[in-house]
Backbone as numpy.savetxt, mean C-alpha at the origin, in Angstrom:
# Nx Ny Nz CAx CAy CAz Cx Cy Cz
-8.76 -18.88 19.65 -9.59 -17.62 19.69 -9.19 -16.14 19.82
-7.99 -15.93 20.72 -7.30 -14.74 20.44 -6.33 -14.71 19.03
-5.70 -16.05 18.54 -5.04 -15.62 17.35 -6.17 -15.10 16.33
-7.05 -15.45 16.57 -8.50 -14.89 15.25 -8.24 -13.17 15.83
-8.71 -13.25 16.61 -9.11 -12.03 17.01 -7.86 -10.74 17.07
-6.10 -11.58 17.01 -5.44 -10.55 17.07 -4.76 -10.60 15.35
-5.35 -11.71 14.63 -5.24 -11.55 13.10 -6.65 -10.88 12.24
-7.80 -11.07 13.13 -8.69 -10.05 12.66 -7.97 -8.28 12.63
-8.04 -8.18 14.11 -7.48 -6.59 14.40 -6.89 -6.24 13.24
-5.22 -6.83 13.04 -4.25 -6.92 11.96 -4.78 -6.36 11.02
-5.63 -7.22 10.76 -5.68 -7.06 9.08 -6.99 -5.60 8.95
-7.37 -5.58 9.55 -8.59 -4.54 10.16 -7.88 -2.99 10.39
-6.69 -2.83 11.09 -5.82 -1.52 11.15 -5.43 -1.56 9.44
-4.64 -2.89 8.96 -3.75 -2.54 7.74 -5.05 -1.97 6.91
-6.26 -2.45 6.83 -7.24 -1.75 5.82 -7.77 -0.54 5.77
-7.84 0.25 7.24 -7.98 1.44 7.51 -7.06 2.16 6.60
-5.21 1.87 7.76 -4.47 2.83 6.69 -4.11 2.56 5.52
-4.52 1.03 4.95 -4.08 1.27 3.29 -5.25 2.20 2.36
-6.28 1.76 3.16 -7.74 2.89 2.78 -7.24 4.21 2.29
-6.44 5.10 3.43 -6.57 5.98 3.21 -5.67 6.80 3.03
-4.26 5.37 2.80 -2.88 6.25 2.08 -3.65 5.93 0.62
-4.37 4.90 0.04 -4.44 4.66 -1.36 -5.07 5.86 -1.45
-6.42 6.34 -1.32 -6.92 7.45 -1.57 -6.15 8.68 -1.44
-5.58 8.83 -0.71 -5.01 10.13 -0.63 -3.80 10.41 -1.04
-2.84 9.34 -1.18 -1.66 9.10 -1.76 -1.01 8.36 -2.99
-1.50 7.34 -2.99 -0.78 6.47 -4.08 -1.61 6.83 -5.32
-3.18 7.08 -5.06 -3.98 7.15 -6.52 -4.23 9.08 -6.77
-3.65 9.87 -6.28 -3.36 11.08 -6.67 -3.28 11.43 -7.91
-2.58 10.63 -8.71 -2.25 10.44 -10.61 -3.68 10.95 -10.83
-4.71 9.63 -11.00 -6.24 9.21 -10.81 -7.16 10.54 -10.71
-6.82 11.41 -9.79 -7.64 12.41 -9.57 -7.96 13.67 -10.53
-9.00 14.52 -11.10 -8.55 15.34 -12.36 -8.38 16.53 -11.46
-7.32 17.41 -11.96 -6.45 18.36 -11.33 -7.57 19.63 -10.72
-8.75 19.54 -11.31 -10.14 20.69 -10.73 -10.19 20.20 -9.35
-10.71 18.82 -8.84 -11.09 18.59 -7.56 -9.73 18.22 -6.36
-8.81 17.86 -7.01 -7.30 17.57 -6.08 -6.87 18.29 -5.18
-7.44 18.16 -4.28 -6.88 19.61 -3.08 -5.12 19.81 -3.09
-4.99 20.72 -2.64 -3.67 21.38 -2.88 -2.85 19.95 -1.96
-3.10 20.03 -0.78 -2.43 19.06 -0.06 -1.99 17.82 -0.26
-2.58 17.22 -1.33 -2.25 16.06 -1.61 -0.75 16.01 -2.51
-0.72 17.38 -3.43 0.42 17.69 -4.12 1.25 18.23 -3.13
1.58 18.77 -2.05 2.43 18.99 -1.11 2.57 18.15 -0.26
1.71 16.67 -0.27 2.28 15.59 0.37 2.99 15.06 -0.49
3.11 14.65 -1.37 3.86 14.04 -2.52 5.07 14.40 -2.81
5.15 15.77 -2.92 6.52 16.65 -3.31 7.35 16.50 -1.69
6.61 16.60 -0.96 7.15 16.64 0.44 8.16 14.64 0.54
7.17 14.14 0.19 7.46 12.39 0.03 8.77 12.04 -0.64
8.43 12.55 -2.24 9.71 12.57 -2.91 11.00 13.52 -2.68
11.15 14.49 -1.72 11.84 15.00 -1.30 12.89 14.63 -0.41
12.17 13.70 0.76 12.38 13.30 1.41 12.82 11.60 1.60
12.59 10.65 0.93 11.79 9.73 0.58 13.23 8.86 -0.73
12.73 10.28 -2.05 13.42 10.07 -3.23 13.12 8.38 -3.64
11.42 8.35 -3.48 11.10 7.35 -4.30 10.58 8.14 -5.01
11.43 7.17 -6.00 11.15 7.29 -7.62 9.79 6.84 -8.13
9.24 5.71 -7.90 8.16 5.50 -8.52 7.08 6.09 -8.71
7.60 7.82 -7.81 6.50 8.96 -8.41 6.78 9.90 -8.93
8.07 9.79 -9.36 8.48 10.92 -10.26 9.33 10.49 -11.40
9.40 9.07 -11.10 9.94 8.36 -12.04 10.42 7.00 -11.95
8.69 6.63 -12.88 8.47 5.22 -12.07 8.94 4.65 -13.48
9.45 2.97 -13.23 9.20 1.91 -14.21 8.00 1.83 -14.75
8.54 1.53 -16.23 6.45 0.79 -17.23 5.99 0.57 -16.09
6.32 -0.83 -15.36 5.28 -1.47 -15.01 4.46 -1.13 -13.68
5.21 0.28 -12.91 4.59 0.65 -12.01 3.30 1.34 -12.05
2.38 1.79 -13.40 1.57 2.42 -13.41 0.57 0.60 -13.09
0.41 -0.24 -14.11 -0.58 -1.19 -13.59 -0.49 -1.49 -12.39
0.61 -1.62 -11.38 0.14 -1.66 -9.55 -0.66 -0.85 -9.40
-0.80 0.88 -9.97 -1.73 1.57 -9.23 -2.60 1.16 -9.99
-2.90 0.83 -11.16 -4.58 0.65 -11.69 -4.59 -0.61 -10.43
-4.08 -1.54 -10.27 -4.60 -2.70 -9.43 -4.87 -2.00 -8.44
-4.16 -1.34 -7.63 -4.49 -0.43 -6.57 -6.06 0.01 -7.05
-6.34 0.68 -7.66 -7.61 1.33 -7.60 -8.93 0.33 -8.28
-8.29 -0.60 -9.04 -9.54 -1.30 -8.91 -9.56 -2.32 -8.20
-8.67 -3.15 -7.85 -8.98 -4.09 -6.86 -8.80 -4.34 -5.64
-7.53 -2.85 -4.91 -7.13 -3.30 -3.31 -8.08 -2.39 -3.25
-8.75 -1.15 -3.35 -9.46 -0.15 -2.93 -10.84 -0.63 -2.43
-11.45 -1.22 -3.45 -12.70 -1.81 -3.07 -12.34 -3.29 -2.50
-11.46 -4.01 -2.59 -11.88 -5.18 -1.29 -11.42 -4.76 0.28
-10.99 -4.00 -0.16 -10.63 -3.08 1.36 -11.82 -2.58 1.68
-12.66 -1.53 1.03 -13.96 -0.89 1.73 -15.07 -2.09 1.31
-15.03 -3.20 1.01 -15.79 -4.42 1.48 -14.94 -5.64 2.82
-13.96 -5.39 2.60 -12.98 -6.47 4.06 -13.93 -5.32 5.37
-13.55 -4.21 5.36 -13.99 -4.05 7.27 -14.19 -4.25 7.79
-16.04 -3.70 6.63 -17.53 -4.34 7.30 -17.51 -5.47 6.88
-16.56 -6.56 6.54 -17.25 -7.75 6.39 -16.26 -8.21 7.55
-14.87 -7.80 7.95 -14.49 -8.74 8.94 -15.50 -8.19 10.23
-15.82 -6.87 10.61 -16.67 -6.60 12.01 -17.83 -7.39 11.91
-18.75 -8.01 10.63 -19.50 -8.88 10.52 -19.20 -10.43 10.60
-17.92 -10.71 10.67 -17.80 -12.07 10.27 -18.66 -12.88 9.08
-18.38 -12.05 7.74 -18.92 -12.82 6.89 -17.52 -14.10 6.59
-18.06 -14.93 6.02 -17.45 -16.58 6.03 -16.44 -16.21 4.63
-16.73 -15.25 4.07 -15.84 -15.36 2.83 -14.70 -13.93 3.50
-14.17 -13.68 4.07 -13.32 -13.06 4.74 -12.08 -13.77 4.67
-12.35 -14.92 4.98 -10.60 -15.87 4.91 -10.34 -16.04 3.73
-10.83 -16.07 2.90 -10.81 -16.83 1.05 -10.34 -15.47 0.39
-10.86 -14.25 0.50 -10.54 -12.63 -0.14 -9.27 -12.70 0.64
-8.64 -12.41 2.18 -7.75 -11.66 2.23 -6.26 -12.75 1.76
-6.77 -13.84 1.45 -5.91 -14.62 1.13 -5.31 -14.45 -0.34
-6.35 -14.40 -1.00 -5.88 -13.29 -2.35 -5.19 -11.84 -1.89
-5.68 -11.55 -1.01 -5.46 -9.95 -1.20 -3.89 -9.96 -0.48
-3.83 -10.97 0.78 -2.44 -11.02 0.79 -1.29 -11.42 0.11
-1.49 -12.69 -0.35 -0.74 -13.57 -1.81 -0.39 -11.96 -2.62
-1.22 -11.70 -3.26 -1.25 -10.37 -4.60 -0.42 -9.38 -3.99
-1.01 -8.86 -2.61 -0.18 -7.58 -2.16 1.35 -8.37 -1.79
1.92 -8.73 -1.25 2.92 -9.50 -0.81 3.61 -9.50 -2.07
3.51 -10.36 -3.29 4.16 -10.09 -4.39 4.52 -9.06 -4.92
3.72 -7.95 -5.40 3.72 -6.69 -5.93 4.58 -5.74 -4.82
4.27 -6.10 -3.89 5.41 -5.24 -2.81 6.91 -5.77 -2.97
6.95 -6.71 -2.72 8.27 -7.72 -3.25 9.13 -6.96 -4.27
8.03 -7.11 -5.40 8.92 -6.27 -6.51 9.09 -5.28 -6.28
8.28 -4.17 -5.43 8.58 -3.15 -5.49 9.56 -2.86 -4.56
9.60 -3.70 -3.62 10.83 -3.53 -2.41 12.57 -3.70 -3.50
12.32 -4.70 -4.20 13.40 -5.08 -5.08 13.88 -4.14 -5.94
13.30 -3.26 -6.27 13.48 -2.20 -7.50 13.69 -1.08 -6.83
13.32 -1.07 -5.81 13.34 0.10 -4.91 15.36 -0.13 -4.23
15.74 -1.19 -3.72 16.86 -1.38 -3.20 17.92 -1.18 -4.30
17.83 -1.74 -6.18 18.42 -1.23 -6.56 18.84 0.15 -7.43
18.18 1.43 -6.24 18.03 2.40 -6.78 19.58 3.13 -5.86
20.57 3.47 -6.78 21.75 3.82 -6.16 21.80 5.22 -5.44
20.45 5.88 -6.09 21.29 7.25 -5.27 20.23 7.33 -4.12
20.19 6.64 -3.73 19.59 6.47 -2.42 20.26 6.56 -1.33
20.14 7.10 -0.09 21.16 7.42 0.88 20.43 5.94 2.22
21.70 5.83 2.36 21.39 4.29 3.62 20.14 4.94 4.22
20.00 5.99 5.10 18.91 5.90 5.59 17.36 5.92 4.66
17.63 6.74 3.52 16.56 6.54 2.39 16.20 4.92 2.31
16.98 4.25 2.33 17.12 3.00 2.03 16.55 2.00 3.74
16.82 2.15 4.69 16.70 1.53 5.37 15.44 1.55 5.73
15.49 0.90 7.22 14.39 0.77 7.74 13.44 2.11 8.68
14.21 3.26 8.86 13.86 4.50 8.65 13.05 4.97 8.14
13.58 4.79 6.36 12.73 5.45 5.24 12.23 4.17 4.12
12.28 4.34 3.07 11.37 3.26 1.97 11.14 1.83 2.40
12.66 1.96 2.95 12.44 0.23 3.64 12.28 -0.22 4.59
12.00 0.41 5.25 10.74 0.55 6.30 8.95 0.21 5.85
9.34 1.37 5.35 7.63 1.51 4.46 7.28 0.05 3.74
8.04 -0.04 3.04 7.38 -1.09 1.60 7.70 -2.30 2.36
8.66 -2.63 3.46 8.76 -3.82 4.50 7.92 -4.03 5.25
7.44 -2.72 5.73 6.53 -3.31 7.15 5.26 -3.21 5.82
4.99 -2.68 4.24 3.55 -3.36 3.93 3.79 -4.92 3.42
4.90 -5.00 2.97 5.07 -6.36 2.86 4.99 -7.63 4.16
5.09 -7.22 5.35 4.50 -8.10 6.84 3.21 -7.86 6.53
1.78 -6.70 6.10 1.69 -6.44 6.49 0.87 -7.78 5.72
1.06 -7.64 4.35 0.42 -8.53 2.90 0.38 -10.09 3.60
2.14 -10.13 4.23 1.67 -11.95 4.56 0.85 -12.25 5.92
0.45 -11.03 6.74 -0.46 -11.63 7.88 -2.10 -11.48 7.43
-2.27 -11.13 5.57 -3.57 -11.29 5.16 -3.22 -12.69 4.81
-2.47 -13.22 4.16 -2.32 -14.37 3.59 -2.06 -15.40 4.78
């Protein structure tokens, strides 16, 4: 009982965090400029200058596919999964297994790419920087799986 509660709480908190970061940061390129709040662009500029994350200013050709996947799969599934966890929907385990596997694989690809960027400082690459962010998200994906 307790391991299930811990697992479901972890997944729930990850879902809340992911929904906020996805809509406010990862998917800002999809917002029409007329409705995109200035703070979203300011946050993105700060993030790029602080962490040097090339995915947001010089992304490889395959990266837009992953952001599109966030738009059409991650976001809708997360919005479904949060209340589904609360009502103990029996479809949650399978949905989160697929979500966790997909998230782990795509995050691992991004982590490997990021580690190849020679211009990053050790702080930007390490646990206090992108390594911690992408590594943490990889760990969260594994919790879902």
